[in-house]
Biotite code that builds the C-alpha atoms (Angstrom):
import biotite.structure as struc

atoms = struc.array([
    struc.Atom([-88.999, -97.156, -115.355], chain_id="A", res_id=1, res_name="MET", atom_name="CA", element="C"),
    struc.Atom([-91.141, -95.475, -112.761], chain_id="A", res_id=2, res_name="ARG", atom_name="CA", element="C"),
    struc.Atom([-94.073, -93.205, -113.347], chain_id="A", res_id=3, res_name="GLY", atom_name="CA", element="C"),
    struc.Atom([-97.242, -93.470, -115.377], chain_id="A", res_id=4, res_name="ILE", atom_name="CA", element="C"),
    struc.Atom([-96.120, -96.419, -117.508], chain_id="A", res_id=5, res_name="LEU", atom_name="CA", element="C"),
    struc.Atom([-95.679, -98.542, -114.392], chain_id="A", res_id=6, res_name="ARG", atom_name="CA", element="C"),
    struc.Atom([-99.503, -98.867, -114.294], chain_id="A", res_id=7, res_name="GLU", atom_name="CA", element="C"),
    struc.Atom([-99.738, -99.877, -117.956], chain_id="A", res_id=8, res_name="TRP", atom_name="CA", element="C"),
    struc.Atom([-102.577, -102.319, -117.219], chain_id="A", res_id=9, res_name="TYR", atom_name="CA", element="C"),
    struc.Atom([-104.902, -99.417, -116.409], chain_id="A", res_id=10, res_name="LEU", atom_name="CA", element="C"),
    struc.Atom([-104.790, -98.310, -120.033], chain_id="A", res_id=11, res_name="TYR", atom_name="CA", element="C"),
    struc.Atom([-106.080, -101.609, -121.446], chain_id="A", res_id=12, res_name="ILE", atom_name="CA", element="C"),
    struc.Atom([-109.823, -100.903, -120.906], chain_id="A", res_id=13, res_name="PRO", atom_name="CA", element="C"),
    struc.Atom([-109.936, -97.430, -122.533], chain_id="A", res_id=14, res_name="PRO", atom_name="CA", element="C"),
    struc.Atom([-107.709, -98.535, -125.415], chain_id="A", res_id=15, res_name="ILE", atom_name="CA", element="C"),
    struc.Atom([-109.776, -101.671, -126.045], chain_id="A", res_id=16, res_name="SER", atom_name="CA", element="C"),
    struc.Atom([-112.941, -99.530, -125.777], chain_id="A", res_id=17, res_name="TRP", atom_name="CA", element="C"),
    struc.Atom([-111.602, -97.125, -128.444], chain_id="A", res_id=18, res_name="MET", atom_name="CA", element="C"),
    struc.Atom([-110.609, -100.010, -130.737], chain_id="A", res_id=19, res_name="VAL", atom_name="CA", element="C"),
    struc.Atom([-114.124, -101.436, -130.419], chain_id="A", res_id=20, res_name="TYR", atom_name="CA", element="C"),
    struc.Atom([-115.612, -98.011, -131.125], chain_id="A", res_id=21, res_name="VAL", atom_name="CA", element="C"),
    struc.Atom([-113.436, -97.500, -134.209], chain_id="A", res_id=22, res_name="ALA", atom_name="CA", element="C"),
    struc.Atom([-114.478, -100.915, -135.520], chain_id="A", res_id=23, res_name="HIS", atom_name="CA", element="C"),
    struc.Atom([-118.171, -100.217, -134.838], chain_id="A", res_id=24, res_name="TYR", atom_name="CA", element="C"),
    struc.Atom([-118.102, -96.735, -136.405], chain_id="A", res_id=25, res_name="ALA", atom_name="CA", element="C"),
    struc.Atom([-116.619, -98.147, -139.628], chain_id="A", res_id=26, res_name="ARG", atom_name="CA", element="C"),
    struc.Atom([-119.819, -100.150, -140.237], chain_id="A", res_id=27, res_name="ARG", atom_name="CA", element="C"),
    struc.Atom([-122.047, -97.864, -142.341], chain_id="A", res_id=28, res_name="ARG", atom_name="CA", element="C"),
    struc.Atom([-125.027, -99.266, -144.212], chain_id="A", res_id=29, res_name="GLU", atom_name="CA", element="C"),
    struc.Atom([-126.869, -98.285, -146.379], chain_id="A", res_id=30, res_name="PRO", atom_name="CA", element="C"),
    struc.Atom([-125.166, -95.388, -148.172], chain_id="A", res_id=31, res_name="ALA", atom_name="CA", element="C"),
    struc.Atom([-125.946, -92.104, -146.411], chain_id="A", res_id=32, res_name="TYR", atom_name="CA", element="C"),
    struc.Atom([-126.940, -90.298, -149.628], chain_id="A", res_id=33, res_name="SER", atom_name="CA", element="C"),
    struc.Atom([-129.667, -92.852, -150.419], chain_id="A", res_id=34, res_name="SER", atom_name="CA", element="C"),
    struc.Atom([-131.542, -92.329, -147.143], chain_id="A", res_id=35, res_name="LEU", atom_name="CA", element="C"),
    struc.Atom([-134.649, -90.218, -146.676], chain_id="A", res_id=36, res_name="SER", atom_name="CA", element="C"),
    struc.Atom([-134.371, -87.061, -144.588], chain_id="A", res_id=37, res_name="ASN", atom_name="CA", element="C"),
    struc.Atom([-135.933, -88.694, -141.509], chain_id="A", res_id=38, res_name="TRP", atom_name="CA", element="C"),
    struc.Atom([-133.535, -91.632, -141.757], chain_id="A", res_id=39, res_name="ASP", atom_name="CA", element="C"),
    struc.Atom([-130.625, -89.186, -141.996], chain_id="A", res_id=40, res_name="LYS", atom_name="CA", element="C"),
    struc.Atom([-131.853, -87.440, -138.843], chain_id="A", res_id=41, res_name="ILE", atom_name="CA", element="C"),
    struc.Atom([-132.216, -90.808, -137.080], chain_id="A", res_id=42, res_name="ASP", atom_name="CA", element="C"),
    struc.Atom([-128.702, -91.818, -138.053], chain_id="A", res_id=43, res_name="ARG", atom_name="CA", element="C"),
    struc.Atom([-127.246, -88.472, -136.960], chain_id="A", res_id=44, res_name="ASN", atom_name="CA", element="C"),
    struc.Atom([-128.986, -88.743, -133.584], chain_id="A", res_id=45, res_name="MET", atom_name="CA", element="C"),
    struc.Atom([-127.702, -92.313, -133.190], chain_id="A", res_id=46, res_name="ALA", atom_name="CA", element="C"),
    struc.Atom([-124.191, -91.068, -133.980], chain_id="A", res_id=47, res_name="ASP", atom_name="CA", element="C"),
    struc.Atom([-124.532, -88.311, -131.366], chain_id="A", res_id=48, res_name="VAL", atom_name="CA", element="C"),
    struc.Atom([-125.771, -90.837, -128.809], chain_id="A", res_id=49, res_name="ASP", atom_name="CA", element="C"),
    struc.Atom([-122.935, -93.218, -129.664], chain_id="A", res_id=50, res_name="PHE", atom_name="CA", element="C"),
    struc.Atom([-120.329, -90.447, -129.394], chain_id="A", res_id=51, res_name="ASN", atom_name="CA", element="C"),
    struc.Atom([-121.691, -89.504, -125.967], chain_id="A", res_id=52, res_name="LEU", atom_name="CA", element="C"),
    struc.Atom([-121.275, -93.135, -124.887], chain_id="A", res_id=53, res_name="LYS", atom_name="CA", element="C"),
    struc.Atom([-117.669, -93.079, -126.109], chain_id="A", res_id=54, res_name="ILE", atom_name="CA", element="C"),
    struc.Atom([-116.959, -89.868, -124.180], chain_id="A", res_id=55, res_name="ILE", atom_name="CA", element="C"),
    struc.Atom([-118.686, -91.186, -121.051], chain_id="A", res_id=56, res_name="ALA", atom_name="CA", element="C"),
    struc.Atom([-116.808, -94.489, -121.199], chain_id="A", res_id=57, res_name="GLY", atom_name="CA", element="C"),
    struc.Atom([-113.436, -92.808, -121.596], chain_id="A", res_id=58, res_name="ASN", atom_name="CA", element="C"),
    struc.Atom([-114.278, -90.246, -118.899], chain_id="A", res_id=59, res_name="PHE", atom_name="CA", element="C"),
    struc.Atom([-115.225, -92.991, -116.434], chain_id="A", res_id=60, res_name="ILE", atom_name="CA", element="C"),
    struc.Atom([-111.935, -94.804, -117.071], chain_id="A", res_id=61, res_name="TRP", atom_name="CA", element="C"),
    struc.Atom([-110.019, -91.541, -116.695], chain_id="A", res_id=62, res_name="MET", atom_name="CA", element="C"),
    struc.Atom([-111.643, -91.027, -113.283], chain_id="A", res_id=63, res_name="VAL", atom_name="CA", element="C"),
    struc.Atom([-110.891, -94.634, -112.282], chain_id="A", res_id=64, res_name="VAL", atom_name="CA", element="C"),
    struc.Atom([-107.231, -94.233, -113.265], chain_id="A", res_id=65, res_name="ILE", atom_name="CA", element="C"),
    struc.Atom([-106.973, -90.915, -111.390], chain_id="A", res_id=66, res_name="MET", atom_name="CA", element="C"),
    struc.Atom([-108.598, -92.325, -108.237], chain_id="A", res_id=67, res_name="VAL", atom_name="CA", element="C"),
    struc.Atom([-106.332, -95.381, -108.225], chain_id="A", res_id=68, res_name="ILE", atom_name="CA", element="C"),
    struc.Atom([-103.236, -93.271, -108.876], chain_id="A", res_id=69, res_name="GLY", atom_name="CA", element="C"),
    struc.Atom([-104.094, -90.663, -106.249], chain_id="A", res_id=70, res_name="TYR", atom_name="CA", element="C"),
    struc.Atom([-105.057, -93.351, -103.749], chain_id="A", res_id=71, res_name="GLY", atom_name="CA", element="C"),
    struc.Atom([-101.683, -95.021, -104.201], chain_id="A", res_id=72, res_name="ARG", atom_name="CA", element="C"),
    struc.Atom([-99.954, -91.670, -103.651], chain_id="A", res_id=73, res_name="ILE", atom_name="CA", element="C"),
    struc.Atom([-101.901, -91.138, -100.404], chain_id="A", res_id=74, res_name="LEU", atom_name="CA", element="C"),
    struc.Atom([-101.361, -94.687, -99.140], chain_id="A", res_id=75, res_name="ILE", atom_name="CA", element="C"),
    struc.Atom([-97.671, -95.036, -99.996], chain_id="A", res_id=76, res_name="PHE", atom_name="CA", element="C"),
    struc.Atom([-96.604, -91.485, -99.148], chain_id="A", res_id=77, res_name="LYS", atom_name="CA", element="C"),
])
């Protein structure tokens, strides 16, 4: 089976990163409704920051996968 799945090992880092993120995002304490307004703002900003890290991590791995794939195409033409 040729094609994208031949480089299956390249997908391990982004998938493991997303599993870690899903596990981390599940942890929510204390209950959101019991927080003061400033604490709610702090938590929302932390969530935004965390989501940006997720996007950046997945984007970096996407670029790595594309560079490796394109490099192989150029080398083994």
